[in-house]
C-alpha positions in Angstrom: 26.6 14.7 13.8 30.4 13.6 13.1 29.7 10.5 15.2 26.6 10.0 13.3 28.1 10.0 10.2 30.7 7.6 11.4 27.8 5.1 12.3 26.3 5.1 9.3 29.2 4.5 7.1 30.2 1.6 9.3 26.6 0.1 8.9 26.6 0.4 5.3 24.3 3.4 4.9 24.9 6.5 3.1 25.2 9.8 5.0 23.3 12.6 3.6 25.8 15.5 2.3 26.8 18.0 4.6 24.1 20.5 3.3 21.0 18.4 2.8 18.8 21.5 1.8 16.1 23.8 3.1 13.5 21.4 2.6 14.9 18.7 5.0 15.7 21.3 7.4 12.4 22.7 7.4 11.0 19.3 7.5 13.0 18.6 10.9 11.4 21.6 12.1 8.1 20.6 11.7 8.6 17.1 12.9 9.5 19.0 16.2 6.7 21.2 16.0 4.0 18.5 15.8 6.2 16.4 18.9 5.3 19.5 20.7 1.8 19.5 19.9 1.6 15.8 20.8 3.7 16.5 24.3 5.8 13.9 23.3 8.8 14.1 25.9 11.6 12.8 23.5 11.6 11.7 19.7 14.1 9.9 17.6 13.6 10.6 13.7 15.4 9.3 10.7 14.6 9.8 7.2 15.9 8.1 4.1 16.0 8.6 0.3 16.8 4.9 -1.0 19.8 3.8 1.3 20.8 7.3 2.0 20.1 8.8 5.5 19.0 12.6 4.6 18.2 13.3 8.3 19.0 12.0 11.4 17.6 13.9 14.3 16.8 13.7 17.9 14.3 16.0 19.7 13.5 16.9 23.3 14.6 14.3 26.2 14.9 10.6 26.9 15.0 11.3 30.3 13.0 14.3 31.5 14.2 14.1 35.1 18.1 14.1 34.3 17.5 16.4 30.8 19.1 13.8 28.8 18.4 14.5 25.3 17.3 12.2 22.6 19.8 11.2 19.9 19.5 9.1 16.9 21.0 6.6 18.7 18.9 6.5 21.4 17.2 2.8 22.2 13.5 2.8 22.5 10.9 -0.3 22.8 9.5 -0.3 19.3 6.6 -2.3 20.5 4.4 -3.2 17.4 7.1 -2.3 14.9 8.6 -5.7 16.1 6.3 -7.3 13.8 8.1 -6.2 10.7 11.2 -8.1 12.2 9.0 -11.1 12.4 7.9 -11.0 9.1 11.6 -11.2 7.8 12.5 -13.8 10.3 9.7 -16.0 8.8 10.6 -15.2 5.0 14.4 -16.1 5.9 13.2 -19.3 7.6 11.1 -19.9 4.2 14.2 -19.4 2.0 16.2 -21.7 4.0 13.3 -24.4 3.2 12.6 -24.8 7.3 8.9 -22.9 7.2 6.1 -23.5 5.3 3.5 -20.5 5.5 0.6 -23.0 4.4 1.3 -25.2 7.3 -1.9 -25.2 9.3 -1.5 -24.2 12.9 -2.8 -27.3 14.6 -0.1 -28.8 13.2 2.6 -27.0 15.2 3.4 -28.1 19.0 1.4 -26.5 21.4 -1.1 -24.7 19.2 -4.4 -26.8 20.5 -3.4 -26.0 24.1 -3.1 -22.4 23.3 -6.5 -22.4 21.5 -8.1 -24.1 24.3 -6.9 -21.5 26.9 -8.0 -18.5 23.9 -11.4 -20.1 23.5 -11.9 -19.6 27.4 -10.9 -15.9 27.4 -12.7 -15.1 24.1 -13.5 -11.1 23.7 -12.4 -9.1 21.0 -9.5 -11.2 19.7 -10.7 -14.7 20.2 -14.6 -14.6 20.2 -14.4 -15.7 16.4 -11.4 -17.6 16.1 -11.7 -20.7 14.6 -8.8 -23.0 16.1 -9.5 -26.3 14.3 -10.1 -25.5 10.9 -7.0 -26.2 8.6 -7.5 -22.8 6.7 -6.0 -21.3 9.6 -2.4 -21.4 8.7 0.8 -19.5 9.7 0.5 -17.1 6.7 -3.4 -16.1 8.0 -1.6 -15.3 11.5 1.1 -13.2 9.8 -1.0 -11.5 7.6 -3.8 -10.5 10.1 -6.4 -12.5 8.7 -6.8 -15.2 11.2 -10.3 -14.3 12.5 -13.8 -15.6 11.6 -13.2 -17.7 8.4 -9.4 -17.6 7.9 -8.1 -15.7 5.0 -11.4 -13.8 4.5 -10.9 -10.6 6.2 -8.2 -8.2 8.0 -8.5 -8.0 11.7 -5.7 -6.7 13.6 -4.7 -9.4 16.2 -1.6 -9.0 18.2 -2.2 -12.0 20.7 -2.6 -14.3 17.8 0.6 -12.8 15.7 2.6 -13.1 18.9 2.3 -16.9 19.0 3.6 -16.9 15.5 7.3 -17.1 17.1 6.7 -20.6 18.5 6.5 -21.9 14.9 9.4 -20.2 13.8 11.7 -21.7 17.1 10.2 -25.2 16.6 11.3 -25.2 13.0 14.3 -23.0 13.5 15.6 -25.1 16.4 16.1 -22.5 19.0 14.3 -19.8 20.8 12.9 -17.2 18.6 14.7 -14.3 19.8 18.0 -16.0 19.2 16.7 -16.5 15.5 15.9 -12.7 15.2 19.6 -11.8 16.4 20.9 -14.3 13.9 18.9 -13.8 11.1 18.2 -10.2 11.4 20.2 -8.1 13.6 23.8 -9.7 13.1 23.4 -9.5 9.0 21.8 -5.8 9.1 24.6 -4.6 11.6 22.2 -3.9 14.0 24.4 -3.3 17.0 22.3 -1.1 19.1 19.3 -3.6 19.1 18.1 -6.3 21.1 15.3 -8.7 22.1 14.2 -8.6 25.6 11.4 -10.7 27.6 10.8 -12.0 31.3 13.4 -14.5 30.6 16.0 -12.3 28.5 17.1 -9.1 30.3 18.5 -6.0 28.2 22.1 -5.8 27.9 23.2 -3.3 30.4 24.5 -0.8 28.1 21.3 -0.5 26.4 19.3 -0.7 29.7 21.2 2.2 30.7 20.7 4.4 27.5 16.9 3.3 27.3 14.6 6.2 27.0 12.3 6.4 30.0 8.6 6.1 29.2 6.2 8.7 30.3 2.4 8.8 30.6 1.1 12.4 29.8 -1.3 13.8 31.7 -4.5 16.1 30.9 -2.3 19.2 31.0 0.1 17.8 28.8 3.0 17.2 31.9 4.9 14.1 31.4 5.1 11.6 34.2 7.4 8.7 34.5 5.6 5.7 33.8 6.3 1.8 35.1 6.7 0.9 31.3 5.6 -2.1 29.8 4.9 -5.3 31.7 6.7 -8.7 31.5 6.1 -10.4 28.2 6.8 -13.6 26.7 9.2 -14.4 23.6 6.6 -13.4 21.2 6.8 -12.1 17.7 4.5 -9.3 18.2 6.6 -7.0 20.2 9.8 -7.5 22.3 12.4 -5.5 20.3 14.5 -2.7 21.7 16.2 -0.5 18.8 17.3 2.8 17.8 16.3 5.1 15.0 19.9 4.7 13.2 19.6 0.8 13.8 16.1 0.7 12.1 17.8 2.8 9.3 20.5 -0.1 9.0 17.4 -2.7 9.0 15.8 -0.8 6.3 19.1 -0.7 4.0 20.0 -4.3 4.7 16.6 -5.2 3.4 16.9 -3.0 0.5 20.5 -4.2 -0.6 19.3 -7.8 -0.3 21.3 -8.7 2.5 18.2 -9.9 4.6 15.9 -11.4 1.7 16.0 -11.9 -2.0 13.7 -9.4 -3.9 10.8 -11.9 -4.5 10.7 -12.5 -0.6 10.8 -9.0 0.2 7.9 -8.2 -2.2 6.0 -10.9 -0.3 6.3 -9.1 2.8 4.5 -5.9 1.6 2.1 -7.6 -1.0 -1.4 -7.0 0.6 -3.6 -10.1 0.9 -7.0 -10.7 -0.9 -9.7 -11.9 0.2 -11.8 -14.6 -1.7 -14.3 -12.2 -3.3 -11.1 -10.3 -4.8 -11.0 -7.4 -2.2 -7.6 -6.2 -1.3 -6.7 -6.5 2.5 -4.3 -3.9 4.1 -1.6 -6.2 5.5 1.2 -8.0 4.2 3.3 -10.4 6.3 4.0 -8.1 9.5 3.5 -5.1 7.2 0.6 -2.9 6.4 0.3 -2.4 2.9 -2.2 0.2 1.1 -2.8 2.5 -1.6 -3.8 6.0 -0.7 -4.3 8.7 -3.2 -2.6 6.5 -6.0 0.3 5.4 -4.5 1.5 2.9 -2.2 2.2 3.4 1.7 4.0 0.4 3.6 4.2 0.8 7.2 3.7 -0.4 11.0 3.2 1.6 14.0 3.9 0.4 17.4 2.4 1.4 20.7 2.6 0.6 24.6 0.0 2.4 26.2 1.4 5.3 28.4 4.8 4.3 27.6 6.2 4.0 23.9 5.0 4.6 20.2 6.8 4.1 16.9 6.1 4.8 13.1 8.1 3.1 10.5 6.6 4.5 7.1 7.9 3.6 3.4 6.4 5.6 0.2 8.2 3.3 -2.1 7.0 5.9 -5.0 9.0 8.7 -3.6 11.9 6.1 -2.2 11.1 7.6 1.1 11.6 5.8 4.4 10.5 7.4 7.8 11.4 6.4 10.9 10.2 7.9 14.3 10.2 6.5 17.9 8.7 8.1 20.8 8.9 7.9 24.5 5.1 8.3 25.2 2.0 7.2 23.1 2.0 10.7 21.1 2.7 8.8 18.0 -0.6 7.0 17.6 -3.8 7.8 15.8 -7.5 6.8 16.1 -7.8 3.6 14.4 -10.3 0.8 14.6 -9.0 -2.9 14.7 -10.3 -4.0 11.1 -8.9 -0.8 9.3 -5.7 0.8 8.2 -5.3 4.4 8.1 -2.0 5.6 8.0 -3.1 8.9 6.4 -4.5 10.1 9.7 -1.4 10.6 11.1 -0.1 14.2 11.1 3.6 13.0 10.9 2.3 11.2 7.7 0.6 13.7 6.0 3.6 16.0 6.9 5.7 13.7 4.9 3.4 13.0 1.9 2.9 17.2 1.8 6.7 18.1 2.0 8.3 15.6 -0.4 6.6 15.6 -4.0 6.4 12.4 -5.9 
């Protein structure tokens, strides 16, 4: 624990007092109980109140075969939680005057070719994707309102979102992964995080420490998984990080080291359809009212490998970060809905800490 406290101080996070109270202790035990019920081999968990880390724990094993335990500083593939990082990169480029979120996608290099290929594939993600419409802007892509008539409905579309890295790289003048390192990792002090894709291997130190991915069989036993396949330099995934590094990200975002307050609010502001309905996604973040309070979150899932949850409850000044080396953090959901309340981990947080 002494090493964890030192890391938090260096990163600008405030560590909790040595005695954080029985409520947090009971919460940690309940997290581990849910982990066991979901047959998750290893889970890293961090809980913040404002910028204070009140819990930083590792449960289970990062490597089952070698009996290596998870710690809060164990790196995981965070899968689609990478989208919250993409939202911050986009807004930083907007603040720099380099990126216009309302620019039509057809004006960016290579989008017409991407759309031609996507139209051939069709399927659930591109069967109703209207590439040529000027209403299809980068804002629509980042807000998951690109399908159908752009801007009219929410539909979670990771392949479309992934392509958003191209406009950012185009206006930023460097590869998307370099922008993430420069605009997010460095100012947030995320020294245990990296981008990785087919042309960008992980630094050896992170690769050696990476939690191994597992598929869970019908009896609840873990079997080593090959992990995610090779990906391009897209915005939808590709981030390797730790629960503590994501805490650093959260603190930096709260403290204004990444974005101005107005830009941060834009990330979390839910979209609105032409008929006035609120849509449950901002810019790279889910955002929805549940039982009278706002939940802001993102999940991550690599099937048979990794899952993640990053949840903010602003009304209670709480942030919960969970990283797992199986798909055990996922919950049943459709691509056109946002239902964080179905997660037992979300229900546990809301039921433990009062408003």
